[in-house]
N, C-alpha and C positions, 0 to 999 in steps of 0.2 A: 537528761533532765526534762521534766514535763514542761511544755510550752503553753502559752495562752494565745487564743485567736478569736477574732470577731469576723463573722461572715459578711457583714455589711452594716452601714451606719445610716441613720435617717438623713435625708437630703435637705430638708426645708430650712434648717438653721434654728437658732434659739428663739427668734421672733418671727418665724415664717418668712425669713428673708427671701428665699427663692420664690415663694408664691408672689410676693410683692414685686420682685424684679421681673418675673415672667409677665405678670399682668400689666406692669408699666410698659414693657416692651410691646405687648399686644395692643396697648392703647396709644402707642406712638409717643410715650413720655420718656422712654429710655432708648438709647441707641443700641445697636447690635454689639458694639465694642463694650459698652457699659454692662450689658447683660452678660456677656461672656466673662468679663472681669469679675462680676459678682459671683458667677459660678466657680471661678478659680479661687476666689477668696474663701468661699464656703468649703471647698474641698480641702484647702490647706488648713483651715481651722479645724475641720473634723479629723484629719490625719494627726494634727498636733494633740488634740484631746486624747486620742488613743495612745500616741507615743508617750505623752506625759503620764498616762495611767500605768504605763509599763507593759502594754500589750506587745507580745512578741511578733505576732503575724497580723499585720494591718491590711485591710482590703483597699484596692483601688478599682476604678471602673464600676463601683457600686453607685456612683452619683449619676443622676440623669436629670435633664431639664424638664422632662415630661414623664418618661417611663423607660425602664431599662430594656424591656423587650423591643420597644420602638427603636432604641439605640442600636440594637442588633439588626433590625430591619434595614436601617440606613448603613450600618457598618458593612453589611453584605451586599449593598446595592440591590436590595430586594424590594424597593418601593414600586408599587404598581405604576404602569405607564401613565395613568391619568394624572399622577403627581409629577413624575419626571418630565413629562412633556410641557409642563408649564414654565420650565426654566426658572424656577424660584431659587433664591439663595438657599444653600443647604439648611440653615436653621429655620427658614420659613417653610421649606418643603417638609421638614421634620414636624413642625407644629401643624402644618396642614393635614398631615396624616393623623395627628393626635386629636385635633379639634375642628378640622375643616378650615376652609379659606374662601372668603367671598369678598374680594376687593381687587381693584386694579384690573378688572376684566377677567379675573380668575374666579371660578366657582366650582369648588370640589368639596364633597362631604368628607367627614372623618372616616377612618377605618373603624371596624367594630372593636369595641372595648368590653372586656368581660372580667369577671372576678378571678383573682390569682389564687387558685386552689380554693381553700375554705376560709380565706381571709377577706377583709373588706377593702383590700387594695385591688385596683383594676389595672389590667395590662392591655396593651394594644395588640390585637391578634395578627400574627403574620398572615398575609393574604396573598396567595400564590397562584401562578398562572400555569396553563398547560405547557407553555414554552419557556418556563421559568429558567433564568440564569442567575448565577451568583458570582460576585467578584469582590475583592477587598477594597474598601474605601481608600482613597489616595493618602489620607492622613488618619490612620486608624486610631479611634478614640482610646482604646485600651493602652496602646503604646504611648500616645500623647500624655495621658494622665499618669502612667507609670513614670515617665520621664519628669513630669511636673513635680511629683513627690520626691523623686530622686534628687532633683536640683535643690529641693528644700531640706535635703539630708534625711529623708524618711524612706526606708525600704519597704515596699508594699508587695502584696500578692494580688495580681490582677484577678478579677472575677469575670467569668464568661458564662452566659447561658449555654448549656451543652447542645451539641448538634442534634441529638435525638429529641430532646425536649423542645428545642426551637421549632422543629418540624412538626412534632406530634401535637404541639399546642397551636399550630396554625390551621388554616383552612384553604380550600380552593376558592378563588374569587368567583363572583357571579359570572356565569358564562364559561367557566372552566370546570373540568371534572377531575383534575389531578388529585391523586392521593398524596398529601405532602411528604409522607415518609419515603416515597419512592424517589424523591429528589436528593436523597442522602449522598449518592455518589457525586453529584454536582456540588454539594456543599462542603464535603470533607476537604477538598484541596484548598478551600478558602481558610478553614481552620488551620491546616498545615502551614500555610503562608503566614497566618497571624501568629501562631506559636513561634515560628522562626523569627519573626520580627520582634516579638517580646523578648526572646532569648538574646537577640542582638542588642536590644536596649539595656540588657542587664538583669532581666527577671529570672530568678532561680526557681520559682514555683508559681503555679497558677491554680486557681480554684475554678473548676468547671462544674456548674450546677446542673444536675440531672434530676430535678424534683419529681418528674413523672414516674420515677421508680416506686413511689408510694401508691400509685394507681394499680388497678387490675389492667394489665397490658395485653394487647392482642399479640398473637404469635409473630406477626409481621413487625410490630414495633420492637418486641423483645429481640428479634433476630438482627435488628439494625445496630444494636450496641457492639456486636462483635466486629464487623468491618470498620465501624467508626473508631473504636478505641485501639484496634490493632494498628490502624494507620497512624493515629496520634502517638501511640507508644513506640512505634517503630522509629520515630525521630530521634530517640535516645538523647544524647548530649546536645543535639542541635535544637532542642526545645526545652522549656522549663519542665521540671517535674510536675506531675498532675495529681491533685487531690480532687476526687469526685465527691460532690456534696449532694446529699439528699436531705429533705426536711418535710415537716408536717405529717409524718406518719412513719410506719415501719416498712422495711424492705424484705422481710423474711419470705414473703410469698413470691418474691422475684429473685431468690438466691440462684436460680438457674441462669441468670444474666451475669452474675459476678465473675465467672471466668473471663468475660470480655475485659475486665479491669485488671487482669493479672500483671499487666505491664505498667500500671500507674503506681504512684508513690503511696497513696492512701485513700481512705474512705471516710467521709463524714456522715454520721447518723444522728437523728433527733432523739435524744434520750429523755427529753421533757415529755413529749407526746407519747413515746413508747419505750419506757426504760427496760421493758422485758425483752427487747430485741438485743440487748447488749451481749449476753453470753453466746447466743447463736451467731451473731455477727463476728465475734472474736474468733470463733472456730472456722470462719470462712476466709479470714485474711491470710495472705501469703506470708512466708517466713520473715520477710523484711518490711512488709507494709505497715504503715502507721494507722492508728485510729484517731480521728478527730471526734471527740465525745461532746455532743451538744447538750450540755447540762444546764446552761443559763438560758432562761426562757426568752426567746425573741418575739413572743406574741402577747405577753401579758406584763403587768407592772408590779407584781408582787416580788418582794425580796426573795432571793434564792435561799433555800434551806441548805446551808452549807453542810450540815451533817449528812443529809441524804445524798447530796452531790458527791461528797468525798467518798462515801461508800461505793458509789458507782465507779468513780475514777480509780479507786484502789483496786477494784475488781479487774479493770482494764490493765493497770500497771502490773498487777500480779501475773497476768497472762502474757503480757507483751514486753514488759520492762518500761522504765520511765522515758527512755529515749524514743519510744514508739507511740506515745500518747500525747495528744493535744487537748487541752481544756478549752472548749469553745461555746459560743452562743448556739442555741438550737437551730436558729435560722438567722437571716439578716435581722438587724434591729430596726429595719425600716418600719416595722409595725408598732413601734413603741415611741412615746414622746421623747423629746430631746434631753431635758434634764430636770430632775426633781428640785434643783436649786432655785428654779424660777417660781416654785409654788410657796407663796408666803401666807396663804389663807387656809390651808388644810388644817384640820384639828391636829394638834401635836401628836396625839396617840396614833392616829392612822398615818400621818406623815412618815412615821418611822417604819411603817409596814411596806413601803414602796421602794422600787428602784426603776428609774427610767434608763434611757440608752447610755448616758454618760456614766451613771452609777453601775450599769451592767458591765461596762468595760473594766471597771475596777473589780467587779465580782470574779470575772474569769481570771484576773491576775492573782487575786487572793487565793482562789482555789488551787491554782497551779503552784503557788508558793507553799500552800498548806500540805501538799503532797510531798514536797521536798523537805520541809521543816515547819511543822505545825506551830512550834513555839515562836517562830519569826512573825506569825500573824495571830498570836494568841488573843490579843485584845479584840481583833476583828471577829474571830470565831466566837468568843464569849458574848460579844455584843449581838451577834447574829442569833445565837441561841436564846438570848433574852427576848429578842424581837419575836421569835417564833412562839415563845411561851406567852408573851403578852397578847398576841393576836388570838391564840387558842383559848385564852381565858377571858377575853373581853366581853363585857355585857352588851356592847354595841352590836354584836353579831346575832343575838338571839332575842326573838319576840314571841313569847308563849301564845299570845292571841292569834298571831298569824298561823302558827303551827296548829292551833285548835281549829281554825277555820278550814285549813287544808284537810284535816282529818275528817271533816264533815261533808266534803265534796261527794256528790253522788253521780252515777253514770247518766241519769236523766238530765242533769244540768248541762250536758254536752250537746244536746239535740234541740233543734228548732221545733216549734209546736207542730208544723205540718211539712209535707213534702213540697218540693220546689213548685210544682204545677199549681198547687193550691195557693202558695205564697205569691207567685207571680200574678195570678188572677187578681188578687187583692191589691198588689202593688201597681198593676196597670191601671186599675180603677182609681186608686188613691193619688198616684203621681202624674197620670195623664201624659206620658212621654210619647214623642213621635217615633217613627221608624228612624234608624240610625241616630240615636240620641248622642249629642255632643257634650263633653265635659272636659275638665282638666284634672290632673292628678292631685292637686292640692295647693301647692305654694305658688305665689306670684313673686315678682322681683323683690329681692331684699335690697332696697335702694340705700344710697349713702345716708339719706335723711333718716331712714328707719334705724340704721346702725347707730347714727349719732344720738337719736332720742333714746334708744335702748341703753346706750352707754351712759347717758346723763342720768337715766333712771337708776341704773345699777350703782352709780356713784353718789346717788342721793341729791343730785343737782336739780331735779324736778320731782314733784310730788306724784304719788300714785294716781291721784285724780287727773293731773295734767297728762300723765302718760296714757291713762285710759282714754282720755279725750283724743289724743293723737292717734291711738290705735283705731278708735271708731272712725276717724276721718280716713284712715288708710283702708279700712273695710268698706266705707262708703265709696271710695275711689274704685276698689276692686269690683264692687257691685255695678257701678256705673259703666265700667269698661265691659263687663260681661253682658250688660244690657245692650250696649252698642254692638258687641260681637254677635249677639243673639244666640248664646249658648243655651243648652236645655237644662242642665243641672249645674248649679253654681257652687263655688267654694268661697270661703271668706278671705283666702289669700295668705293666711298665717303670718301677718306682719308682726305679731307678738312673739313669734317663736324663733329662738336662736338656732336650733337644730332639732331634727325630728326625734332624736332620742334624749338628748340633754334636757330639752324642755320638759319632758315627762319625768325624767329622773329628778329634776329639781323640785317636783311636786309630789314625790313619793318618799316615804320613809325607807331607809336602808341603803341610800346612795350617799356618796360624797362627790364633790366637784372640784375641778382644777381651774386655773386661770390661763395657763400657757401650755397645757399638755396636748398640743396639736399633733395629729397623725395624718400623713398623706393618704387620701382616698384615691384620687386620680389627678394627673396633671397638676394644676395649682389648687385643686380642691382639697381642703384639709378639714378634718373633724376633730372634735374634742370629746372623746368618749367619757361619759360619767363612769364612776367606779362603784360597783356593788360591794358593800362591806358587811351587810347584815340582812335580816329578813325584811321583806318588802311589803308595804301596805299603802293605801291611799287615804290620807287624812281628810281630803276635801275634793270636790269636783275640780278638774284640771282645765277643761276646754269649754265648759257649758256657757260661761258668760259671753265669750266672743261669738260662739256659734249661734246662740239664742239671739243676740243683737243682729247678726248678719241675716238670719231668717226673717227678722221683723222688718227689714228694709229691702227684702228681695221679692221679686214677682215670680220667681221660679223656685223649684225645690232647692233647698240648701243642703249641701253634703257636709256632715261632720267628719273631721279628719283625726284619726288616731294612729299611732304606731303600734303594731301588734306585739304580742308578748315575746315571740321568738326573736324578732328584730331588736326589741329593747334589750334583750339578753345578749344577742350576738354583737351588737354595736356598742355595748358597754364593755368595760373590763370586768368579767365576772369573777365571783368568788372561786377559789380553788379548794375550799374546805367543805363545800356542799355540792352535790351533783347538780348539773345544769337543769335537769328536769324539775327539781324542787324549786329552783329560782324562777323557772319559766311559769310554773303553776301559780306561784305567788303573784307574778306580774299579770297573769290571766285573770285572777280574781280581782285585782285592782282595776283592770280595764273593763271587766264585766260591769262593775259598779258605774263606771263612766259611760258605757254604752247605754245602759238603762236610764241614766240621768239625762243623756242627750235626747233620747226618745220622749221622756216625760216633758221635755222642754221644747217640743215641736220640731225636732230634727228626725226626719223619716228616711233619709239616705245617710248611711254611716259607712265610711271607708276605714277599714282596719288594715293598714299596710303591712305586708310581710316580705319585703325585698330580700331579707336575709334567710328565708326558709331554705333555699337551695344552698346557700353559702354554708349553712350549718350541717349540711348532709355529709356524713362520714364518707371519705374519699373512695372507700371500697364497699362493694356489696357484701351483705351478710347480716349477722345478728345485730351488730352494733348499729348499722343503718336502719334496720327494721325497728329497733327499739327507739332510735331517735325520731323517726317519722311518727311513731305511735304517740310519744309524749308531746311532740311539736304540734301535730294535728289536734290532739286533745286540748292543748292549751289554747289554740285559736278558737276552737269550738266553744270552749268554756267561756272565753271572753265575749263571744258574739251571739250565743244562743238564747239570751234572756229577753229578746225583744218580741214584739207581735209579728204576725205573718205579713202585715202590710208595710212593715219597715224593711227597706232594702239594704242588705249588707254587701258592700263591695270589698275587694282586696286588691292590692297592687303588688306586682312582682317585677324586679329589675332584670328579667331574662325571659327567654322564650323556649329554652330547651328543657322540656318536661318529660322527655321520653322515658328516662330511667326511673322516674318516680311519679308518673302521672296519676296513679291510683291515690296517692296522698293529696294531690291538688284537688282531685274530684271529691275526696273525703272531707275537705274543708267545708263543703256545702255553702260556699259564698254564692250569693245571687248573681253577682257580676265580678268577673276577673278582668283587671287591666294589666297588660304585660308589655315590657320593653321589647320592641320587635322591628323598629324601623331599619336597623342595619342587618337584620337577619333575613334569611330566605323565607318567603311566605310559605314555602313547602313545610316548614316546621309546624305550621298550624294543622297539618294533616293528622296529627295525633288526636286532635279534638274530634275529627271525623271518625277516625279508626276506633276511638273509644266511645263513640256516640255520646259525646258530652252534651248534656241537656240544657245547661244554664248559659248565661250571657257572657260575652268576651269582648274586651276592648284592646286589640293589639295596637301598640303605639304606631302612629303614622308619621312621626318625625322625631329627629334626634335632638333632644334638648341640651346635650352636652356641647353642642356646636353653636356658634353665633349665627350660623347660616340660616337664612329664611327660604325654605323650599317654595317653588312655584306651585300654583294651584293644580297644574297638570300632574305634578309629582304626587300630590295627595290623591288625586283621582286614580292614578296608576296603582298606588299602593292599595287603595280600597278595592279596586277591580281585582287585584291579585288575591286579596283576602276573601273575596266573595267566591273564589274558586273552591274554598274549603269551608266557609261558614255560611249559615243561612242569613238572609237579610234581617230577619226579626231577632237574630242572635247577636248582631254586630253593633258595638258601641264605637264611637270615633273619638279618640283622645291622643294627646302627645305620649311620648315614651315615659316621661317621668315628670316630677315637679319642676317649676320654672323659676326657682329662687335665684339661680345663678345667671339668668339672662336679664337684659334690660327691657323696658316697656316697648320700645320701638320694635325690637326683635319679636317679642311676645305678640303684640297686636298684629304685626305683619303675618306671622305664621298662623295664628289662630283665625285670622280673617280668611286665609286661604283654606284652612282646615274646615271651617264652618261652611264655606261656599261649596266645597267638594262634597260634604255630607248632604247639603241641600240638593245638589245635583242628583245624587243617587236616591234621595228620598222622593224627589219628584218622579224619577224614572221608575222606581219600583211601586210607587203609589198608583201611577197610571196603569202599570202592568197588572 
């Protein structure tokens, strides 16, 4: 009989309970015992949700207080010595690796945090040494949580990050040269020990995630699967049976790896992202292996199209038989909000189009039942068909005026009036910036008072005039602090903005919004992505009022702050009925109008952030990636090319690894790029030298995700490293990212050191 399965469940809880508990613990308002108790409460609640829905295979060890990859770093005793030497309590060492630690005489920065494949989730990168060793933690978390569920009467399938993915997603620490994959022989015995411990605890099956199988892999990484899974499969009845899970793409190009899995129970594939891989995968399975068919989308919020999913599942059942097919989510549901039941303000029509994590657990159950006996779920199937028809026919989705404007876009609209050299000469005269100009990326601390006043305004407890007056006072404060810091290009601080995408979505036609649909981005940071349901247009200016006011009270150039079209698209839940390139161009046209209006109102430095540009990059090289980069770059250029040469266009990126698509970064034609770089090796900047990049660059000089305030000497050291690869006249000095999650003491301390370091080099190179 076909079974149902969930690969992972969101961690935060219905009301962001985990976020609140973590932050209370960090702030000294919650004890360690209380924090761990809250984690246990959430795990039990999430297992019960899935059990009550009727899910057959429920995951455990998918919960993490900060990040699941970080869990494995600690599980394998792979924390770098700079953390272990501090003799912190395990939970504090864990958080130190995730967010840094600067108290009690301990001062360590966080490990590098990067995007999880092409999602907006961030994982902590395993950071490995030349003399790296691994051993199993004394109280292994996967075993502990399996037993926790077992005591509650719930049988679970523990989830592990696979050994090859764990290493391939890691990196050598600074000062080390080790190729992580060469450490496999040291790591495998730890997995063997862990699997035996899980079996002894009563686990009959385990899910081992090897998501890197969707990448183009080197021969060395491909070769690692054979010894790894031969060793794990050889355990036989001494270990749980293994289902290897892949997601976010197809694995057809890595079929030569599959013989390594001949001894495992089964294979999970993502049939939402790549349904065409189903039949080729079926032919690759062994005579008794099962297929876990990922047909319920773990990355988006649209209801499943039952008819299409049933067709896929029936194809698998016909080939394998019902006992060898599992109906599953395409990936972990980590990337979806908790429950649609919390949404009381969505329009009734669109409310019926969505399914969040709780609802998706029910979808996998309904689909499994439908294969065995469609009549037993006839009402659910009929209701689903009606929903699909309603959305397809809705007038909410189509705006003829938007389509007409798109049809009139010309190639010339994508290009600035002049080449960079001409533009920069005018910008230099107009803006009068010094060598090593300093700026920030946009946002300043979103204080408790800001959140209180925004909430009051949202609830109608204060008038628009009162709220505007409050925002002006916050802008005045931001300007005053920047005056004191002596920055060169100011920002207004964005006190009026709730989120860098939601804020714009709320001012555009074609979006709908939620009240509780939070999704984890990293650690305790959650975002509430808006949902694109129709054609997009801008009915009125979105940021001009605040930016114009800020410029009027500033003595330095004021930078207008916008979120770029690709990021607005990627950090929303996009439509699935229209290609993303169409949605992105609609966003670009709306932003083009905003950029031009900012310039008309005296804003001559405009930053259009595209932190999601790399995130949207298809995971494999080829035609799909080339096509994506073409429409993504065109959208950015369409949004920004309407200004005069004397107006300086900036863009920001939350990463510094551009090697595989540098041509696209250059093609954006932004006057200044700022990039997240503080936890990356400065050698990554070499690509700007190798490609003779002519424009200006601001590599981030400190990590804004950590509360830690770096010393002035650290800033000088980072700038010195950058000058090995960048020309002095090319270099801007700025933080990694926006500062909304920090407090003012942290911000002022770090920026004071940053500005002083910039002035040191300014004086040095001016004399030279």
